[in-house]
N, C-alpha and C positions, 0 to 999 in steps of 0.2 A: 504494500500500500504506500502511495506517495505521501511524503510529508507536506508538500505544497502542490496545489493543482497545477497541471501542465496545460498551458494554453498555446495553441497554434494560431499565429497571425498569418493571414494570406493576403498580401498587399504588394502590388507591383510598383508603387511610388516609393522610392527609397526614403524620402524625408518622412513620410507618414509611417513607414515601417520602422524606422529608427525611433520615432516618437512612441509608437505603440510598445515596442520592446522595452524602452526605458521606463515608461510609466507603469507597465505591468510588473517589471522586475522590482521597481520601488514599492509596489503594493504587495510584494511577497510571492508573486507567481513565478513558476518556471516557464520559460518561453522558447518556442520554436518558431522559425520564420521561413515562409515560402514566398517566392516572388512570382509564381505562376501556378496555374491550376494543376498541371501534371505533377509538379514537385509537391504540392499540397496533398494530393492523394497518396503519394509515396510516403510522406511523413505520417499521415493518418494511419496507413496500414502498418507502418513500422513501430509507431510510438503510442497509438491509441490515446490521443490527448483527451483531457477532461472537458475541453471546450474549444471550439473553433471560431475565430473572428474572421469572417469571409467577405472580401471585397468582390463585387460582381464583375467589374471591368478588368478581366485578367487576360494576359497573353497565353497562348498555347491551348488553354481550355478555359472557357468562360465560367463565371461564378455559379450560374444556374446549373450548368452541367456538373460542376464539382458538388454542389448541394445534392443533386439527384443521386450521384454515386454514393455519397456519404449516407444518405437516407436508406438506400437499398441494403447497406451492409452493417451500419453502426447505429448505436443509440446516443452517441455523444451530442450535447447541445451545440447549436450553431447560431451565432448572432451575425446577421448581415450588416456590414458597414459599407455604405455606398453613396456616391454622388447622384445616383439615379433616384430622385426623390419624388417620383410620381406615384399616385395611388395604385395604378396598375402594377408597377414594379413591386410595391410593398405587398399587395395581395398575392401576386404570383409567387414571391419568395415564401410567404406564409403558407400558401397552398402546397408548396413543394416540401414543406417541413421545417422551415426556419423557425427557431424558437423566439427570435426577436429581430427587430429591424431598426437600425440607427443611421439616419442620414448624415452625411458630411456637410459642413463641419460639425463636430460634436465636441463637447467639453469633457475633460478627464473625469470629473465627478460623476457626470451622467453615465459615462462608459463604465466606470467602476461599479456604480449602483446596478446597472443592467447585468453585469457579470455576476455580482453577488446574488441577485435575484434568480437568475437562471440556474446557477450552480446549486443554490438552496432548493429550488424546485426539483431538480434532478436527484438530489440526495435525500429528499424527504421520503418518509414512509407513506403508506397508503393513508387516506384521509382520516380514518379513525379505527380504533380497535373494534373488531366485530366478533359476535358470539359464534357465528358460523364461519367455517373456513372456505366454504364453496357457495357461490351465488349462482342460482339457476333461474333463468328467465326465458321460457320457450327454448329456443336453440342456443341462446347465449349463456355461456358458462364462464365464470371468473373464479379461479383458484387463488384466493388471497395469500395462501402460504407460499406459493411459487410465483405469483403475479402473472400466471398464464391465462390467456383468454382463448376460448374456442367458440366457433360457430358451427353448429350441427356436427360437432366432433372434429372439425378442422381447425388447426392452430392458426391464430391471428397474431401477427407481429405488430406490437404497438410501441411507440416511443414512450419513455417515462411520463411525459406530459400528457400524451393521449390516454395512457393507462390511468393516470390520476384523474383526468376529467371523467372518463367512463366510470371509475370506481366511485367518484363523488356523486354521479347521477344514479348509479346503482344503489348507493346508500340511501337515496331519496326516491326510490322507484314510484312512479305515478304522481310525484309532486312536481309542480311547476317551479323551476329554479330560474331566478332572474339573471339577466346578463351580469349585473353587478355581483350577485352572490357567486356565480361560477368564476368570474374573473378574480374576485378577492380570495376565494378558497383554493383555487388551482394555481393561479399565477402570483397573487399577492396584491396588497392594497394599491401599490404603485401602478397596477395595470387596470384599475377599476373602470377606466373610461375607454379602454382599447378593445372595442367590439370587433374590430377586424381580426385580431389574433384569435378570439373565441370562435368567430364564424369559420375561419380557416381550419381550425382544429376540429370543429364539428364536421366540416366537409370531409376532412381526411378520415375521421372515425367512420362516417357513413360509407365511404369507399371500402372500408375494411370489414365492417360488420353487417352491412345491409345487403340483401340480395339485389335490391334495386335502389341505389342511392338517391335517385330522383323521386322515388315514392317510398320514403322510409317507413319501416315497420316498427323500429325500436325508438330511435331518437326523433322526437316530434317537435315541430316549431310551435311556440305560443307567440303569435305575432305581436311585436312591440313589447314583449315581456321577457321571453327567454326560451328555455327548452324543457322538455319532459322526457324521461325514459319510460316508455309504456310498459305496463305489466302484461306480458304475453302468456302468463300462466293462467290468466282469467279467460273469460269467454271472448270470442272474436270481436264482439261489439265493444269491449272495454278499450278506452283510449281513442 
């Protein structure tokens, strides 16, 4: 087990790369540096960092492609740092599995706060101690002891954030949970207004646990309020 979290910074601008390395080391982190997407994936494979700070405008392999490769193989958190500050870029990064998104220029205090929040979320245990060790809802099964999720017997790979969101909703099956409640309990109070990150994670969850993500069976919208995990152990008319 590492004494200090290992952070990989992926940035092709030398000045920004030096700044990130210096500020992170001063904050007590161990740091790896990659100047392009190919090198980033090599370092991810070899070192399994605890967090990746990922620029999108990279040579050799773009940031979105790097993010896609990471999400297919690893659970480590990724914070996107980029000058591409349009809503479409933010939504795309979140939909692809980024844990957070910080547009350039950014302040060191904000960056450090985002890092602490993301690492805390990934290291957190499930939302609350439960009397049962297995949750069963129709074909959805959650084994809390192993944090494994299956749908109709098939294993589903979830990131820690996706798992925490699903477990929070399972803990409150059939209850309407507001956007603010979910953001505060899963991400932290500093994310209470970031509905984009919640919607993107809900979208990813539906892709993984629903048979038809466009017509969800489990995760239901409550327009203007939040979401509800339907109880599919009840009659078909329930929910």
